[in-house]
C-alpha positions in Angstrom: 2.8 3.9 -13.4 4.0 4.0 -17.0 1.9 2.4 -19.7 3.6 0.4 -22.5 3.3 3.3 -24.9 4.7 5.9 -22.5 1.6 7.4 -21.0 1.8 8.1 -17.2 -0.9 7.0 -14.8 -1.6 6.9 -11.0 -3.5 4.2 -9.2 -4.4 4.4 -5.5 -6.1 2.2 -2.9 -6.6 2.1 0.8 -7.8 -0.3 3.4 -7.9 2.3 6.2 -11.7 2.8 6.4 -12.8 -0.8 6.9 -15.6 -0.4 4.3 -15.8 0.4 0.6 -16.1 4.1 0.2 -15.8 4.7 -3.5 -14.5 3.3 -6.8 -13.9 5.5 -9.8 -11.7 6.6 -12.7 -10.4 10.0 -13.6 -8.9 10.8 -17.0 -7.1 14.1 -17.6 -6.0 15.2 -21.1 -5.3 18.6 -22.5 -8.4 20.7 -22.0 -10.5 17.7 -20.7 -11.3 16.1 -17.4 -13.6 13.1 -17.0 -14.6 11.5 -13.7 -16.5 8.2 -13.8 -17.7 6.7 -10.5 -20.5 5.1 -8.7 -22.1 8.5 -8.1 -22.1 9.4 -11.8 -20.1 11.0 -14.6 -18.5 14.5 -14.6 -17.1 16.0 -17.7 -15.2 19.3 -17.8 -13.7 20.7 -20.9 -12.6 24.0 -22.4 -10.0 26.7 -21.8 -10.3 29.7 -19.5 -14.1 29.2 -19.0 -14.5 25.4 -18.9 -17.9 23.9 -19.3 -18.9 21.2 -16.8 -21.6 18.5 -17.3 -22.7 16.3 -14.5 -24.7 13.1 -14.9 -25.8 11.8 -11.5 -26.3 8.2 -10.6 -27.4 6.3 -7.5 -24.3 4.9 -5.8 -26.1 2.2 -3.8 -27.8 0.9 -7.0 -24.5 1.0 -8.9 -22.8 -1.1 -6.3 -25.6 -3.7 -6.4 -25.6 -3.7 -10.2 -21.9 -4.3 -10.5 -21.9 -7.0 -7.9 -24.9 -8.7 -9.6 -23.2 -8.6 -13.0 -20.1 -10.2 -11.5 -21.9 -13.0 -9.8 -24.0 -13.7 -12.9 -20.8 -13.8 -15.0 -19.2 -16.3 -12.6 -22.3 -18.4 -12.6 -22.6 -18.2 -16.5 -26.0 -16.5 -16.3 -26.9 -13.9 -19.0 -24.5 -12.1 -21.3 -23.4 -9.0 -19.4 -19.7 -9.8 -19.5 -18.1 -6.5 -20.4 -14.4 -7.5 -20.9 -12.7 -10.4 -22.5 -11.2 -12.9 -20.1 -7.6 -12.0 -20.8 -8.3 -8.3 -20.1 -10.2 -9.2 -16.9 -7.3 -11.3 -15.8 -4.8 -8.4 -16.4 -7.1 -6.1 -14.4 -7.3 -8.6 -11.6 -3.5 -8.9 -11.5 -3.3 -5.1 -11.4 -5.7 -5.0 -8.5 -3.7 -7.6 -6.6 -0.5 -5.6 -7.2 -2.3 -2.5 -5.8 -3.3 -4.3 -2.7 0.3 -5.7 -2.3 1.8 -2.3 -2.8 -0.6 -0.7 -0.2 0.2 -3.4 2.3 4.0 -3.3 1.8 4.4 0.4 1.1 6.6 -0.6 -1.9 6.0 -0.4 -5.7 5.1 -3.7 -7.4 6.2 -4.5 -10.9 3.8 -6.5 -13.0 5.2 -9.4 -14.9 4.7 -9.3 -18.7 2.5 -12.4 -19.2 3.4 -13.9 -22.6 0.6 -16.4 -22.2 -2.1 -13.7 -22.0 -3.9 -12.4 -25.0 -2.0 -9.6 -26.9 -2.6 -6.3 -25.0 -4.6 -3.6 -26.6 -3.5 0.1 -27.1 -2.5 1.7 -23.8 -2.4 -1.5 -21.7 -0.2 -1.3 -18.7 3.1 -3.2 -18.7 6.0 -3.3 -16.3 4.0 -0.8 -14.2 4.7 -0.1 -10.6 1.5 0.1 -8.6 1.5 3.1 -6.3 -0.1 3.6 -3.0 
């Protein structure tokens, strides 16, 4: 996928397992790799002798916590909403495009929603979702 400002990204999903295996995000930049997932955070940076830091988490507790936060937000309980509505809607549309792409085997182009709040830096636009 190509972001509005030209950065490249890859998104993937699968429904082969029949259960949720993992969810995470990896960021790669010159001399830096970050991996954020349900099992923790990994940071690797440096040149020839990179330094790696691991911060472990409990995957089962993380899944319960994120589900609880979502249900509470839908019910209007608490104030743990972590993204503005427009950003959450764009994320939902992207997730739907990923699922459609995985099911069809074809890229999906996201429509530029003029009614949505103005996107922030690096937001995806006209991005084909890949399998």
